[in-house]
PLY file of the C-alpha trace (Angstrom):
ply
format ascii 1.0
element vertex 336
property float x
property float y
property float z
element edge 335
property int vertex1
property int vertex2
end_header
-31.40 -19.20 -0.94
-33.39 -17.04 -3.35
-33.53 -14.28 -0.75
-29.74 -14.44 -0.32
-29.21 -14.28 -4.06
-31.58 -11.33 -4.32
-29.72 -9.51 -1.52
-26.40 -10.13 -3.21
-27.68 -8.76 -6.50
-29.14 -5.67 -4.83
-25.88 -5.11 -2.98
-23.95 -5.44 -6.25
-26.16 -2.83 -7.91
-25.71 -0.41 -5.01
-21.95 -0.93 -4.70
-21.34 -0.74 -8.46
-23.25 2.52 -8.74
-21.50 4.34 -5.90
-19.62 7.53 -6.74
-17.98 10.12 -4.50
-16.78 13.69 -4.83
-13.30 14.90 -3.97
-12.25 16.05 -0.51
-8.94 16.75 1.20
-7.51 13.86 3.19
-3.93 14.97 3.91
-2.34 18.09 5.44
-1.66 20.65 2.73
-3.91 18.87 0.25
-5.92 20.93 -2.21
-8.62 19.95 -4.67
-8.02 20.88 -8.29
-11.29 21.28 -10.18
-10.19 20.13 -13.64
-12.10 19.72 -16.92
-12.26 15.93 -16.52
-12.53 15.53 -12.75
-11.47 16.71 -9.32
-8.01 15.68 -8.15
-6.31 16.10 -4.78
-2.74 17.39 -5.00
0.01 18.33 -2.55
2.85 20.71 -3.38
6.10 20.91 -1.41
9.46 22.61 -1.83
10.57 25.79 -3.66
8.18 26.63 -6.48
10.99 27.69 -8.82
13.02 24.50 -8.25
13.16 21.59 -10.75
9.90 19.63 -10.47
9.39 16.03 -9.39
5.92 14.52 -9.79
4.87 11.51 -7.69
2.19 9.04 -8.82
1.16 6.33 -6.36
0.20 2.67 -6.75
-3.15 0.85 -6.99
-5.26 1.17 -3.77
-2.68 3.66 -2.47
-2.63 7.45 -2.04
-0.39 10.48 -1.57
0.69 9.35 1.91
2.70 6.45 0.43
5.34 9.08 -0.43
5.59 10.59 3.06
8.90 8.95 3.90
10.58 10.40 0.80
9.19 13.92 0.85
11.67 15.53 3.30
14.62 14.64 1.07
12.91 15.47 -2.21
11.43 18.82 -1.19
14.73 20.28 0.04
15.84 21.23 -3.48
12.90 20.33 -5.71
9.35 21.39 -6.29
7.45 18.21 -5.47
3.91 17.59 -6.71
2.10 14.47 -5.48
-1.40 13.67 -6.70
-4.10 11.21 -5.77
-5.07 9.39 -8.94
-8.74 9.27 -9.91
-10.65 6.96 -7.57
-7.95 7.06 -4.89
-7.31 9.06 -1.73
-9.13 12.39 -1.74
-9.69 12.55 -5.49
-13.05 12.17 -7.18
-14.45 8.65 -7.57
-16.65 8.61 -10.69
-18.39 5.67 -12.33
-15.52 5.00 -14.76
-12.36 6.32 -16.37
-9.79 4.22 -14.52
-7.47 3.41 -17.41
-3.82 4.58 -17.35
-4.50 6.76 -20.39
-7.40 8.57 -18.71
-5.47 8.86 -15.45
-2.62 10.44 -17.42
-5.07 12.91 -18.97
-6.14 14.05 -15.49
-2.53 14.29 -14.31
-1.69 16.37 -17.40
-4.57 18.73 -16.60
-3.29 19.03 -13.03
0.27 19.77 -14.14
-0.91 22.42 -16.59
-2.99 24.02 -13.83
0.09 24.07 -11.58
2.38 25.23 -14.41
4.65 22.19 -14.18
6.71 21.20 -17.23
9.60 18.85 -17.99
9.27 17.10 -14.63
10.88 13.93 -13.44
7.76 11.77 -13.13
8.07 8.98 -10.58
5.42 6.27 -10.77
4.95 3.43 -8.31
3.28 0.32 -9.81
-0.03 1.65 -11.27
1.56 5.09 -11.14
4.32 3.75 -13.37
1.85 2.84 -16.11
0.30 6.30 -15.76
3.76 7.91 -15.94
4.48 6.11 -19.21
1.09 7.12 -20.62
1.79 10.71 -19.57
5.19 10.75 -21.29
3.63 9.19 -24.37
0.74 11.61 -24.82
2.07 14.77 -23.15
5.86 14.72 -23.71
6.29 18.45 -23.01
5.27 17.83 -19.40
7.77 15.03 -18.80
11.54 15.34 -18.75
12.29 11.79 -17.62
10.54 8.81 -16.07
11.32 6.74 -12.97
9.36 3.52 -12.49
9.11 1.76 -9.13
8.13 -1.92 -9.21
6.12 -1.69 -12.41
6.85 -4.71 -14.63
7.15 -4.11 -18.37
4.35 -6.51 -19.35
1.81 -9.06 -18.13
4.22 -12.00 -17.90
5.24 -11.33 -14.29
2.40 -12.90 -12.29
-1.07 -12.00 -11.04
-2.91 -11.34 -7.78
-3.72 -14.98 -7.13
-7.03 -16.74 -6.62
-8.10 -15.18 -3.31
-7.46 -11.60 -4.41
-9.03 -12.44 -7.75
-12.33 -13.26 -6.06
-12.67 -9.55 -5.30
-13.07 -8.88 -9.02
-15.78 -11.49 -9.68
-19.32 -10.23 -10.42
-21.65 -10.21 -7.36
-19.08 -12.06 -5.18
-16.65 -9.17 -5.47
-19.21 -6.57 -4.43
-20.27 -8.72 -1.47
-16.70 -9.17 -0.25
-16.05 -5.45 -0.69
-19.07 -4.58 1.48
-18.19 -6.86 4.41
-14.37 -6.59 4.42
-13.00 -5.96 7.94
-9.81 -4.01 8.58
-7.92 -7.20 9.41
-8.65 -8.65 5.97
-7.53 -5.44 4.24
-4.35 -5.38 6.31
-3.64 -9.02 5.49
-4.13 -8.35 1.80
-1.63 -5.49 1.91
1.20 -7.72 3.17
1.91 -8.85 -0.40
2.80 -5.26 -1.31
5.85 -5.32 0.98
8.72 -7.60 1.95
7.76 -10.31 4.46
7.42 -9.01 8.01
6.67 -5.37 7.14
4.32 -3.67 9.61
1.34 -2.22 7.71
0.48 1.37 8.79
-3.15 2.02 9.72
-3.23 4.85 7.16
-2.69 2.39 4.33
-5.72 0.36 5.42
-7.74 3.59 5.34
-6.46 4.33 1.83
-7.91 1.04 0.58
-11.22 1.69 2.31
-11.51 5.11 0.62
-11.81 3.46 -2.80
-15.20 2.75 -4.30
-15.69 -0.77 -5.59
-15.84 0.54 -9.16
-12.37 2.10 -8.84
-11.06 -1.10 -7.27
-12.65 -3.35 -9.87
-11.90 -1.42 -13.07
-8.32 -0.29 -12.46
-6.55 -3.69 -12.86
-8.23 -4.45 -16.17
-7.21 -1.02 -17.41
-3.59 -1.78 -16.50
-3.75 -5.18 -18.19
-5.06 -3.65 -21.40
-2.37 -0.95 -21.34
0.38 -3.56 -20.89
-0.68 -5.29 -24.11
1.97 -2.99 -25.56
4.85 -3.51 -23.10
6.16 -0.52 -21.18
9.76 -1.13 -22.21
8.76 -0.90 -25.86
6.67 2.20 -25.19
9.59 3.88 -23.40
11.97 3.01 -26.21
9.63 4.73 -28.67
9.14 7.74 -26.36
12.88 8.30 -26.05
12.82 9.87 -22.58
15.50 8.92 -20.02
14.33 6.02 -17.85
15.21 4.68 -14.42
13.60 1.53 -13.03
13.70 0.34 -9.41
12.59 -3.09 -8.20
12.52 -4.46 -4.66
14.69 -7.54 -4.19
11.99 -9.22 -2.06
9.07 -8.69 -4.43
5.93 -10.73 -3.71
3.86 -9.45 -6.65
6.31 -9.20 -9.56
7.79 -12.61 -10.31
11.54 -12.39 -10.91
12.26 -8.65 -10.51
15.78 -9.19 -11.87
14.31 -10.41 -15.15
12.02 -7.37 -15.26
14.97 -5.02 -14.81
16.96 -6.87 -17.44
14.08 -6.59 -19.90
13.94 -2.81 -19.47
17.71 -2.55 -19.79
17.80 -4.66 -22.94
15.03 -2.69 -24.67
15.50 0.94 -23.63
18.86 2.47 -24.61
20.66 3.86 -21.58
18.02 2.72 -19.09
19.25 2.85 -15.51
18.10 -0.06 -13.33
18.45 -0.79 -9.61
17.51 -3.74 -7.42
16.63 -2.30 -4.00
17.76 -4.62 -1.19
15.39 -5.38 1.66
12.32 -4.05 -0.13
9.30 -5.73 -1.63
6.88 -4.09 -4.06
7.14 -0.66 -2.36
10.72 0.61 -1.91
9.32 4.15 -1.59
7.76 3.04 1.71
10.17 0.33 2.86
13.45 2.06 1.91
12.40 5.73 1.56
15.81 7.32 2.14
17.55 5.08 -0.37
14.76 5.43 -2.92
14.75 9.22 -2.53
18.52 9.29 -3.04
18.20 7.36 -6.29
15.41 9.65 -7.51
17.49 12.72 -6.66
20.58 11.35 -8.41
18.49 10.63 -11.50
17.09 14.17 -11.33
20.64 15.57 -11.13
21.58 13.61 -14.24
18.54 15.10 -15.95
19.65 18.65 -15.13
23.15 17.85 -16.44
21.68 16.49 -19.67
19.54 19.61 -20.03
22.50 21.89 -19.39
24.57 20.00 -21.94
21.74 20.27 -24.48
21.46 24.02 -23.99
25.22 24.44 -24.41
25.24 22.28 -27.53
22.41 24.22 -29.13
23.97 27.57 -28.19
27.50 26.74 -29.27
26.82 24.62 -32.35
23.33 25.68 -33.31
22.31 22.04 -33.74
20.13 19.57 -31.96
22.41 17.59 -29.62
22.69 13.82 -29.51
23.19 11.88 -26.30
26.90 11.19 -26.07
28.29 7.69 -25.92
29.91 8.60 -22.62
26.53 9.54 -21.15
25.14 6.24 -22.34
28.02 4.40 -20.70
27.52 6.33 -17.47
23.88 5.27 -17.41
24.88 1.69 -18.09
22.18 -0.82 -18.86
21.86 -3.91 -16.74
20.72 -4.93 -13.30
22.50 -3.16 -10.49
21.93 -3.09 -6.78
20.84 0.24 -5.32
24.41 0.74 -4.11
25.61 0.59 -7.71
27.04 -2.93 -7.64
26.50 -5.25 -10.60
0 1
1 2
2 3
3 4
4 5
5 6
6 7
7 8
8 9
9 10
10 11
11 12
12 13
13 14
14 15
15 16
16 17
17 18
18 19
19 20
20 21
21 22
22 23
23 24
24 25
25 26
26 27
27 28
28 29
29 30
30 31
31 32
32 33
33 34
34 35
35 36
36 37
37 38
38 39
39 40
40 41
41 42
42 43
43 44
44 45
45 46
46 47
47 48
48 49
49 50
50 51
51 52
52 53
53 54
54 55
55 56
56 57
57 58
58 59
59 60
60 61
61 62
62 63
63 64
64 65
65 66
66 67
67 68
68 69
69 70
70 71
71 72
72 73
73 74
74 75
75 76
76 77
77 78
78 79
79 80
80 81
81 82
82 83
83 84
84 85
85 86
86 87
87 88
88 89
89 90
90 91
91 92
92 93
93 94
94 95
95 96
96 97
97 98
98 99
99 100
100 101
101 102
102 103
103 104
104 105
105 106
106 107
107 108
108 109
109 110
110 111
111 112
112 113
113 114
114 115
115 116
116 117
117 118
118 119
119 120
120 121
121 122
122 123
123 124
124 125
125 126
126 127
127 128
128 129
129 130
130 131
131 132
132 133
133 134
134 135
135 136
136 137
137 138
138 139
139 140
140 141
141 142
142 143
143 144
144 145
145 146
146 147
147 148
148 149
149 150
150 151
151 152
152 153
153 154
154 155
155 156
156 157
157 158
158 159
159 160
160 161
161 162
162 163
163 164
164 165
165 166
166 167
167 168
168 169
169 170
170 171
171 172
172 173
173 174
174 175
175 176
176 177
177 178
178 179
179 180
180 181
181 182
182 183
183 184
184 185
185 186
186 187
187 188
188 189
189 190
190 191
191 192
192 193
193 194
194 195
195 196
196 197
197 198
198 199
199 200
200 201
201 202
202 203
203 204
204 205
205 206
206 207
207 208
208 209
209 210
210 211
211 212
212 213
213 214
214 215
215 216
216 217
217 218
218 219
219 220
220 221
221 222
222 223
223 224
224 225
225 226
226 227
227 228
228 229
229 230
230 231
231 232
232 233
233 234
234 235
235 236
236 237
237 238
238 239
239 240
240 241
241 242
242 243
243 244
244 245
245 246
246 247
247 248
248 249
249 250
250 251
251 252
252 253
253 254
254 255
255 256
256 257
257 258
258 259
259 260
260 261
261 262
262 263
263 264
264 265
265 266
266 267
267 268
268 269
269 270
270 271
271 272
272 273
273 274
274 275
275 276
276 277
277 278
278 279
279 280
280 281
281 282
282 283
283 284
284 285
285 286
286 287
287 288
288 289
289 290
290 291
291 292
292 293
293 294
294 295
295 296
296 297
297 298
298 299
299 300
300 301
301 302
302 303
303 304
304 305
305 306
306 307
307 308
308 309
309 310
310 311
311 312
312 313
313 314
314 315
315 316
316 317
317 318
318 319
319 320
320 321
321 322
322 323
323 324
324 325
325 326
326 327
327 328
328 329
329 330
330 331
331 332
332 333
333 334
334 335
């Protein structure tokens, strides 16, 4: 027994101390050597077109956007990044909070000369998107959140998944995890019956244990100030999507209603037939909603420029615009 305990402790020390440098993992990927780390990014579409920035979920990577890219890149400059610790990006010994992730994303966007983008964040990426809009507002025109609840009142990972974050036990489970266990764990991220792609299993296995272990606590701490309240204070246009068959976020309708009640003019959609990842499960529909939101953003910007030019004053969002972006829970087809 003492030998087993000793082996577990040694394994924990080795696993906890593991770091990795950045490397490309997807076609067209490039490594950005930034002041605070190395990040993998992919750029698609016309460089002069309005920008859309894509930020993936926890244990995910750039390839979770593959189904949406063909629609988005037709008329937009699309920038997708691997967050720190994920995909091909650097995996250091710390720095996995939404605020630090946002700092790296800001450095990447400055390097790529991207400003006033529609920033689309899936789950973890949603928290990073809000942090980005909060600290670097000149980089963000508007925010779209996909299955990111506003606060910590919407459930947790459950006992079995929680074991992976326990000292010593977590490191041991991380070391011995077979592909089948990873695949089984990913089922909760989708609607029941979804077939998990092999690439998504690989994305999980690319994480170091430190990235896996520290990211959730960083999200929890960030949500101590709810995202809906943060977005209200930020004042950027907001769209929120939630899958109707969520298995992680308890009561997605309530989450949408909370955003709508707090953030003036927030646009909300319940995506039918999707779980926690509409960007993967319903990519065409999700891309259409993102593009429609982007079009609204361009119209708002055009109206602002006209108002400033014609009246020489800072424009206010019209009541008609607010009505058009009506608050409340709607289906992705626009039904109440």
